[in-house]
N, C-alpha and C positions, 0 to 999 in steps of 0.2 A: 697371346692376344695383341692385336694391333691397337694402338691408342691414337693414331693420326691417319687421316686420309688426305690425299692430294688430288686436286681437281685439274683437269686439262683445260684451264681457263687463264686468260691473260688480260691485263688492263694497261692503259697508258701509264708509263712510269713517270710520276711527278718529278723525280730527280733528273730526268732527261731534259726537261725544259720544253720549250715550244717544239712541236713536231710538224714541220712543213716539208712537203715534197714538191719539187718543181715538175710540173706536167704540162703537156699540150692538150688543150681542150677544143673540141669541134662541136659546133651547133649546126643543125640542118639549115637554119636560116629561113626566113619567111618565104622567099621566092622558091627555093627548092622544095620546102614543105608543101607549099601551095600546089606546085606542079605535080608532085608525087601523089598528093591527095586527089587531084583531078584525075590522074591516071587510075588510081585505085577505085574511085567512084565509077568510072567508065567500065573497069574490068569486073567489078562486083556490084551490080546495080541493086542487089537485094541485101546489101550489108546493113547490119543493125547499127553499127557505129562508123559511118563514112568519115567522121572527123578524126578517127583514131587509126593511124597507119599500122598495118601488121608488121612491125619492124623486127619481131623476134628472129625470124629466119635471117634477115639481113644482119642482125647483131651476131648470130652464130657464125655466119659466113665471114664477117669482118674479123671476129676474134680469132678465127682459124687461119685466115688468108692474109690479114694485114699485119705485117711485123710491127711490133712496138705497141699495139693496142693492149691496154691493161684491162679496161672495163667499159661497159656501156651504161649510160645514165638512165634514169627512170622517166617514163612519160614523154620521151622525146618524140614518140609518134603522135602525140596530141598537140604539143606546142613546140614549134621550131626554134623558139628562143631558149629552150632549156638545153643544158649540156647533154650531148649525145655520146661522144667518144672521149675517153681519157687515154692518153698514150705517153710513152717515154720519149718518143720522137715522132715527128709528123709523118703521116702516111703519104707517099708520093701520089700525085694526081693520076699517074699511069697505073696505079694499083686501085685507088679509090673509085675512079670513074667506071672501069669495067665491072667492079663488084656491084655498084649501085645500079648500073644499067642492066646487068644480068638479073639482079633481083627484081627490078621493075618489070622486065619482060616476063618473069615468072608469075606475075600477078594475073596475066591473061591466060585463062585456062581454056576458053572456048574456041579460040582461033589463034593462028600464027601471026601475032601482031608484031609490027616492026617498031613500035614506039620505044621499047626498051633500048634497041640498038640506036635509034635516033637520039635518045636522051644521052647515051654514052658518048656519041660523037660530039654533042653540044658541050658536055662536061669536059671532054678531053681538049676541046679547041682552046679554051681559055679566052675566047673572043669577048672583049668587054661589051660588044653590042648585043650579045646573046642575053635574053631575059633570064635564063637560068644558068647559073655558074656554080662551080664547087665552092662551098664556103671556105673561109680562111681559118687556119688554126690560130689559136690564141694561147700565149704562154700564161700560166696561172700557178701561183703558189698555193697549194691545197693543204689546208690544216687537217691532218688525219686524226686529230684528237679533238675536233670541234664538238663542243658539248654544251647543252643547256640543262640546267638543274631545275627540276620541278619543285612545286611548293612543298611537296612531301619529302624532298631530299633525294630524289632518284635522278641520277645522271642519264641524260638521253643524248645519243650521238646525233649529229646532223643527218638528215634523211639519206643523203647520197653515200654516206659511209657504210650503210648496210650492204651495198653491192660493191663499192669501190675498195674498201679496206680488206675484205676477204680475198679479192683478186690480187691486190698488192701483196698481201702476205703469202698467197700461193706462189706467185712468181719469185718472191724472195727465197722461199723454202726450196723451190724447184731448182734453184741455181746451185744447190749443194747436194751431193749424193748422201744416201743413208747407208751406213755400214753396220752390219750385225752378224756375228758368228761366222765371219769369213765370206759373207755375201754382201754385195754392193747393189743397192737399188737406186735407180734413177726415176725421178717423178716427172710427170707431165701435168699441165693444168687442164682441167675439164670443168667448164662452167656449169653450175647448177642453178636452179631457180631460187634457192635460198641463200646462196653465197658462193664461195670458191671451193674447188675440189681438186685434190691431187691423187693421181693414179700412177702406181709404179708400172713402168713400161720399158721393155717388152715384158709380157706376163711370165710368171714362173710356171714350171711344169711339174706335174705329179703323176707318175705312172702307176696305175692301179687297174687290176682286172683286164690286163692286156690293152688298155687304152690310156691315152695321155689326156690329163685334165689340166686346165689352165686357170691360174688365179693371180691376183695382184693385191698389194696393200693399197688401201684407199683412205684418204684423210678428208674430212669435211670441215670447212672453216666458215664460221658464221659469227655475226655480231649480235649481241643481246644486251638487255638491261636486267638489273636485279633490283627488286624493291629496296629503296632507301640506300642503295650503294652510291658512293660519291663518284665512281668512275664506271663507265660501261665495260663490257667484257667481250673478249674474242674467244669463242669456244672452238676447240679442235678435237673432233672425234675420230676414232680409228676403226676400221673394219676390214674384212676380207672381201674383195671384189672378185666374184667368180665369173668365168666366161663360158658361154654355152657353145659346145662343139658337138652336141648330140641333142637334137630336137625331137622329142617324142610326142609331137602334136602335128596335126594337119594345118596347112596354111590358113584355113578359115577359122581355126581356133586361136590364132595369134592376135590378141586384141591390140597389143602395142608394147614393144620392148625397146629399151635404149640400145643404140649402136654407136660406138665411138670409132671415128676414123683417125688413122695416123697417116697424114698426107704431107708430102713435101710442098713447099711454096713454089708456085709457077713463075715467080719473079724473084729478083735478088732479095735476100732476107735482111732482117735487122737484128737487134740485140735479143729478141725473144724467139728467134727461129728455132723450130723443133720443140718448143715447150708446150704446145697446145695439142689437145685432142678435140676433134670436131664432134659435136653432139647431134645425133639424128634419132628418129623413132621409126622402127619397122613394125608394120602391122597389116592386117587384112583390110582392104578397102571394099566394103560391101556394095558400094556404088559401081566400082569398076570390076568387082568380082575377081580380084587378084591381089597379091601382095604388093604393097606400095610404101613409099616414104611418106610419113604422116607428121602432123603436128609441127609445122614450120620447119621441117628438116631441110637443111641446105644441100643435101646429097644430090637431088635432081639438077641443081645448078652447076655442079662441079664440072661436068663435061663441057659446058659452054665456056667456062673460065680456063680450063686446061685441056686442050685438044690432043695432047701428046700421050697422057697416061690413061690407063684403063681403070675405071672406077666400078665397083661392084653394083650390079643391078639387084633389086630387092629379092627377086626369086632366086638368083644365083647365090646370094649370100645365105639365104635360108637353106638351100640345098647343100652347100659346101661351106659351113661356118669355119671348120678347122683350116681349110685352105687359105681363107682370107685372114684369119688371125695370125698366121705365119707369114703373110704378106704375098702379094702378087706384084712383082716388080718392086717398086718402092712405095706401094700403097698397101696398107693393112687396115683391117676392120675387125672389131670384137663385139660380139653380141653379149650384152650384160645378162647373166643368168638369173632366172626366176624359177622357184619350185614348180610353177604351173607347167613348165615346158619339159619336165622330166627330172630324173635323178642326177645328182652330181656327187662325185666321190670326195671332193674337197669339202670339209666341214666349215660352217660359218664361225665367225668370231676369231679373235686373237687371244693369245695367252697373256696373263697379267704382266709377265716380264717384258714381253714384246711391246705391249702398250706403254709400259714405263720407259722403255728405250726410245720409242718413237716420240714420247712426250719430252724426253730430255733433248732429243735432236731438234724438236720444234722450239723449245725454250732457247736453245743456243742460236737458232736461226732468226728469232724475232728480237733478240737483244740489239741495242739497248732501248729501243723505242717502247717495247712492250715487256712487262715483267709479270711473272706468275702471281696469281692471287694467293693470299696466305693459306696455309694448310688449316684444316679443321680438326678439332679435338672433341672428345666425348663430353657431353653435357649431363649425362645421367647413366648410371650403371644398370638401371632397370630397362632392359631392352625389349622384353616380351611381357605380355599380360599373364594371368594365372592359367597357363596351359597345363594339360595333363602331362606328366612326365612320360617319356618314351620308355618302352620296355628295355631292360638292361640289367646290369648287376644289381642285385638286391630286390628285384621285382619279379614276381611270378609271371610266367608266360600267360598272355591273354588278359591280364588285368586291365591294361589300357583299353583294349577292344571292348571289354565289358562296360567300363565306365563311359566310353564314347556312345555305346548303344543306349545306355540309360539316359545320357544327355539328349540324344536325338529323339528318343521316345517321349521324353518330357516336353521337348520343344514341339513335337508333332501334336501331342495331346493339347497343348496350349493353343496352337494354331487352329486345330479343328474345332476346339471349344464344344465338344459333345457331338458334332456332326460326323456321320460316317464318311469314309473316303472311298469313292468309286473310281477305279483305275481301269482303263481299257488299254490293252497292248495289241497293236497291230504289227505283226511280224512278217518277215519274208524268209527267214531261216529258222528252223527249229532250235538250232544252237543258241541263237540270240534269245528266243523265248525262254529256254531253259536257264540261261545265265541270269536273266532279269528276275525270274521267279525264285532262283536260288539266292540271289544277292539281297533282295528286299528284306527277308526276315533276319538275315545276318546283321544288317545295318541297325535295326531297331531291337535286336535281342529277342525275337520271337522264334518259336520252333518252326521247322519247315512246314509249309502249307500243304494241304491235301485238296485235291479237286472235290468240289461239293456239288457240281452241276451234273446234268445228264451226260451220257457218253459222248454226245456230239457237241458239247458245250464246255470248253476249258475254262472253268471258273474256280478261283481259290479264295479262301476267306480266312482272315485272322481276327481274333477278338481277345481283348485283354487290357486291363489297366486304363479303361476309359477310351480305348481306341478300337474302332472297327474298320477293317480294310477289306475290300472286295476287289479282286483282280480278275478281269475277263480277258482272255487271250484269243485273238482271232487272226487269220491271215489278212494281210493288208490288201491284197488284190489290186484292182486298178486305182485305188486311192493313192498309192505311192508312185503311180506312173508319172511320166513327164507331162507337163501342162500342154494341151493342144493350142499353140499360139497361132493365130491367123497370120497369113503371109501377105495380107493387103497392106503394103507399105505406105499407101497414101494416107492411111489413118494413123494417128499418133500411137506410139508404143504403149502409153498408159491405158488407152482405151482398149486396145487389143488384149493387153494383159488383164484388165479388169473383166473382160468377157470370159477369159479362161478361168479366172478366180471364181466368178459366179458359177460356172459349170461345176468346178470342184466343190464349191459350197453345197450345191444341190446334191452331189454324190454323197458328201459327208452327212448331210441331213437325213438321207435315206438309210444310213447305217447307224445313226446315233440312237442311243437308248432314250426313252422318254425322260424328260427333266424330272429331277427329284431334289430333295433338300440336301443331298450329299454333296460334299466337295468333290469336284471332278477333275481328273488328270488323264490325258491321253498321251501314250508313248507310241511313236511310229518309227519303224525301221525303214529308212530310205537310203537310196544310193548317195554317194558323195557328189558334191557339186560339179566335179570334173566330168561326171557321166552326162551332165546336161549342157555341157559347154557348146555342143554342136548347134543347138537351137537356143538363141538368146531368150532369157526369161522363162525357160521351161522347167526350172527347178521348182518342185511343188511345195517346198518347205514353208514359204511365207503364205501361200494359199491355204495350206492345211491349218496353219496357226490362226488365220482369219476365220476359217470355217468352223473350227472347234470353239473359238472364242464366241462366235455367234450362238453356239449351243451352250454357252456358259461353262466351258471346260478349258482348263489350262493345257498347254501342250509342250512336249519335250520330244527330242528326236535322237535316234541312235543310228549311226552309219553301218552299212553292210561291212562284214569283216574284211572282204577283199578290197575295200576302199579306204582302209586305214591301217596304220602300222601298229597301233596299240592293241594290247591283248583284250580278249572278250570280257574277262572278269573285271578288268580295269574300266572298260567302257560302260559296263552295266552298273558298276558302283557309282561312277560320275553321273550317269543318267538319273539314278535315284536321288543323289545328293542335290542335283539341280532341280528336280521336281520338288524336293523338300524346301529348297530356297524359294521357289515360286509360291509355295503354300505359306510362306512366312515362317517356316519352322527353323529359324536360325537367329542367333543373337550373339553379340560380341562377348568374349570372356571378360571377367572382372579385371579391371586395370590394376597395375601395381605402380602408380605414380606417386601417391602420397595424399596427405590430408588437404592439400591445396585445391583438390578437385571436389566440387560439391557432390554430396551423396545422392541427390535426386536429379542429377544432370541428365538431360535428354539430348539426342543428336538429331539434327536436321540437315539433310544433304540435298543439294540442288544439282540438276543435270539438264542441259539443253540437248534435245534431240533435233537434229537438223538433217533432213533429207533433201537432196536436189532431184532433178529429173533423172539422175543416174541411180537413185535410191532403189530399195528392194521392190517397190511397186511403181516405179517411174513417176511418182507424184511428189512434187516439192511440198515440204511441210516443216514447220517449226513448232515444237511442243516443249514446254518446261515441265520437268518431272521433279516432284518434291517427295522425299521419303523421311519419315520420322521413326527413330528407334528409341524406345524407352526401356532401358535395362531394368531388371528387377533383381534385388538382392537375393542371392542364393537360388535363383531360378531363371527360366527363359524369359526374355524380354518380349515386348510387343512391337511388331513391325507394321507401320501404317503408311499410307500414301495420301497426298492432298488432292481432294476433288474440288477444283477451283469453281466449277459451275454451281455446286451445291454448298461451297464454302464449309467443308467438313473433312475430317480425317476418316479414312475408310481402311479396312484391312488390306494388306499388301496384295493378296490375290484379287480382290475386287478392283484395286487400282489397275492391275494388268489388264483385266477384262474391259475396264472403262477406256483405257488407252487404245485398245484395239478397234474401238468404234470410230471409223474413219470420218474425216471432215473433208469439205470441199477444198481441193488444192488451189493455191494461188500461185501466180508467176513468181519464180525466184528472181532475185535481182540479176539483171544481165542475161536472163535465160528465157526460153519460151515456155509458156504454159501449155498444157495439153488441152487445147480448146476444141480439137476436132477439125481445125482448118486444114485444107489441103496445101501442099507445097506451092509456093508462088502466089498465095493469097495476100501477101503483104504483111508487114510487121504488126499492124493493128489487129488483123484477123488472126495472126498466130499467137496473140497474147503476149507479145514482147513488151517489156517495160522500157519505155524510152528514157534516155538519160535524165530528163527533167523530172521523171516520176520516181526514179530509183531512190533518191535521197528521202523523198517523202514517205515511201514505203518502209524504208529502213527505220526512220524516226518513229513511224507509227508502231512498228513491231517492238522496237526498243522500249517505247513508252508503255505499251501494253504489258510487256513482260516485267518491267520495273514496277509497275503498279501492282502486279500480281505478287511480286516478291515482298513489297511493303505490306500488302494485306496479309500475307502468310506470316511475316514476322510479328504482326500484331496478334495473331492467333496463338503464338507460343510464348507470350509474355508471362504466363502463369508460373513458370518454373525456370531454373537455370538451363540455358540452352547453348550448345555448341553448334554454330552454323558452319557447315563444311561446303566448300565450293572448289571446283577445279577451275583455276583462273584461265587456262588455255581453252577450256570449253565454254565457260559462261560469259566471258568478256564480249562474245559476239552479240549478246543481247543485253549485257550490262556493262557498257563502256567504262563505268566507274571503277572496274576491276583491272583496267590496264595499268601497267607499272607506273607510267607517268602520272596517273590520276590518284594513286594511292597516298594516303596519309595515315599515320598511326592513330588508331582509335577513332577513325572517322569513316563514315559511309556516304558516298555520293551517288545521287540519282539524277539522271537527265541533266538539264542545264542549271539546276539549282546548286547553290554552294553546298559543299559537303557538311554534314552535321555529325556531332559525336554519336558514336554507335549506341551508347546507352539510352538514347532517346527511343530506340526500338526495343528496349528491354533492359531493365536494371541489371540483370544477371546474364546478359548476352555476351558471348565470345564469338569471334569470327576468325576462322582459319582458312587460308587459301593454300591449295596444293598445286603443284605443277610438275609435270614430267618432261622428258626431252621432246615428246611427240615427234612429228615429222620435220620439225625445224631445228632440232638440236638445242632447244631453249635451255635445258639444264645440262651442265657440263658432265662429261665422263669423269670417272674417278678410279683410284686404286688406293689400297692401304699400304703403308710402308713403315719401317722402323729404322732405328739408328744404325742397324747392321746392314742396311741396304736390301733387306728382304722385302718383297712386295707380294700382295695377295688381296684378299677381300675380307671385309668385316661387317658385322651388323651393328646397328645402333643409331643414336641421334647425335648429330655433330653440329658444332657451332664455333664461333670465334670467341676470343676472350672478352669481347665488349659486353658490358653488363646490360646495355640497352638494346642488344641485338634482337631483332624480330624474325630473322631469316635463318632457317636451320636445314640440315640435310638428313634425310631418313634413308638408311640402307638396310636391306633385308638379308637374312641368312641364306645360304645356299640351299635350295630345295633338296631333300633327301633323295629325290628321284633323279637328280643330275649325277651322271657318272663321275667318279673321282679319277682325275688324270694324274699321271706321274709328274712330279715337279721337274722343271727344266726343259719341257717340250718347247720346241720353237717351230712354228709353222712357216715363217718366212725364211728361215735358214735351218732346214732339217739336218740333224746330226746323224752319225752312223747308228747311234742307239735309238734314234727316234725317226727312222725313215718314214714311218706311217703317220707322223705328226700332222701333216696337212689334212689327213682324213678325219681328224678328231674335231668334235664340236666344242668350242670354247664357251664357257658360260660367262656372259658379260652382264652383270647386274646393273640395273639403272639406279639413278639417284632420284628420290622424290623430294623436291624442294617444298618446304613447309614455311609459310609466312603467317605469323600470328598478327593478323591485321588489327583485330580489336580484342582487348582484354581489360581487366580492371587495374590498370597501371596507377601509379600515384597521381599522375595528372588527370586521368579519367575519373578517378574517385573524387579528386578535388573539384573538377568541373561539375560533378554530379552532387556536390554537397555532402560527400561521405568521407571526409578526411580521416576519420578515426578507424576506418576499415583496413584490414590487412591487404596490401596490394598483391596482385598475381605475379607469378614468375613466368614469363613467356616460355622458358625452356620446359616447364612442366606441361603446358598445353601442347607444345610441339611433341613431347614424349607421349602424351595421351594419343595424339593423332597417329604417331608412329605405331603404338601398340594396337590401334584399331585395324592395322593391316594383318594381324595374326588371328588365326582361328584353328581349332583342333582338327577340323576336317579338310583344311586347305593348306597348300604351300603359301608362303607370304603373298598377300594380295598386292596388286599394283597400286591400289588406292585404299583408303580406309573403308571398312565394311559398309557403312551407310552410303558412301558414294558408289561403292561397288553395286549395291542393290539398286540405286537410282539409275545408274548407267544401264544395267541389264534390263531394267523395266522398259527401256527404249526399244527392246526387241519387239514389243507389242504395238509400237506406233507404226501402223501399216495402212496409210490412207489409200483408198481405192478410187480411181477416177469415176466421176459421175455421181458421187454421193453428195448429200446435201448437208450444209452446216453453216456456221456463222463466221468462222475464222480458222486460223491455223496455229495459234500460239498459246491456247489455253490447255490445261491439263485434263479437261473433262470433255466428253462428247456433248 
């Protein structure tokens, strides 16, 4: 058993002293910014933000083409006085002028405009009489450890370090090769939106099934803060980057995939020559009806900068990806693989030893400016709650299965509360129908059912121990067909989708049984979402959920066998377990933390549902979901949801149905609302929120949500409560949960000063959780021991500090994950492990747990309760960790109450044209 875990996180070393790097900084300047803004306004007269230059493409171009450029500053397109470029050496005018001129010419889409060439000539001339000139580089000593400490003790880096420091670290690491197992890897820098990225290049090869598959090692470098930490962190995560050389999709199915270019510099290089890969996006352009370079890709501008070399056209790269990844001349291009474009024989993830080796290489490369954060040790030996022991030595076969069936039956009886359960199964294959009907009685310990209906009506019935279940199975028919989406593109997508949804609702209403007092669940067999990719929004899943919710029925879906890799029995089992979850027939096992946890504790979880115009119904909406779990000693607990409009707790199934009742969508910040306006009608007609209105809308939403949270906290003051929130999710509407705003045992709302959390409940505890999400906010980790062995371990981990409030939760390896032989190396396959690249490596995430509010000695003293026994934060972290475990599931990504709140968001499906009062309440 491992007793220590190591995180791939680094912080400025206080022993190193001041950390200043000499750099050259370039600002656009007011004159050049004004001229570029004028050109942009002329080129794109319908722009929503004419004051914000679209410099992302220019930045990508400069990073790849201008030797010495380290990073680009933020908001340079809005204010010419802000730093734009950071470089080790100045970029010559003969390089900078053509890049800016080529980019400026590329802003003109409708005509062959010569303004870009004219601008390039003026910039090249250096004539002082010209109104527009290239700005001058300025030498600057940049403090790469610049920090401000918040009132709560959290170190926050200067804003520019979030982009500058990862790029600096990436270039420093790329200067050194990585050697492992006789293999040497060289890395290139590839900028990402969240920080810096390193990709081993050229890719490695793996021959399998008569084909060559390509892959690289990939490192992501980001800067983050940790609650109450005295120094900020640099996180370095590792993964396998797979390259697509076989595209099993048609061009119109390619929504957008990243393509990295390896191109030589068309002019003399500097110290960073050859260390960059250029970022582009390849996708189908529905306006042009062809494959094209999208999303600010610099690829279309390359032929204008370099007339000598041959650069890939979008269609040519799609047709022959392997030819380009091996290079054509001295230009190469790699399409980043995604599962949606077909299979890949290289498995995802790296082995633990490889991650440890890369981590050691990173540590050596970042010294002495950055040092590794301290290792974490166990804080509690009780890793799991009171789970049923698995079958094994000393246990008769089938005992655990019988006990689980008894638990599920008791939970289902409590959730139904005497009501019968009516289930409709709409199937497309007889095998799926048979599997569902066979698995249901197994899960709850009932004998196999027998058909009780007439010969032409497949109906089954179970009755016993206070439970009555009736299942009716019928062919799905046209109900499971693709939605007929109108092709009138002049009308907004949300309106056309809403019409298709209404048609499907009418079809469902015609097949629905009359309403009764029974709890209702509908299970529908539908094709996988890939089947509907040819026609946007044609997947019927969300429409069927809306339709059945209008009939007062919950819904669950199972995919056709040919559209999934999992076995039929496995899929049937999970279909029923998720149906039980929607009925509220689930509760956390009894914890094994100790007497420090009140016996009558209840859990309240908050989750923000946020859909943009790209959401499932093309309607923007924000809804706050609150779920309460009240465990019962020796029996199933009660699962409820908060109905904000009626200010009451309702059963979880009712919450789901209430959430499905859509509200009038409002314009998202910086996006267009679906108002029905035709293209070209202007920003006001399209429902665009102007910059001046954005801040007011956000403040209104935040204030409304925070008032709702305060009202909810008042409703749970009657007993000890653990409030659970995902900081990465909820801080969008509750800014007081941002790391820089946190303070121990305090809660802040709006612009008011933070108050002690016990004002919202004498026995309130507040725990925040955070995972890596898409921004690598929580560092990767691996367990290790004194003998140099590495692996994974489950448990709750912390530092030796007695006042620590931040802990790490790591879960056990799911029993469904295949066990791999030790010593496999994917980056350097050995003779014994030639197939190692094809293996899938299990890389468990770390869940960060912050005990924000508890009854500490100070909190008790401030509340006038000096004589009470104070809490131990580690116990509340352990309780949160144990809530990730349940007998029916592998370890959850979040505690069970948060898991329930997040999944409730599947029912938030606003439909265009509906009436309502707002979009942030939890009730219709």
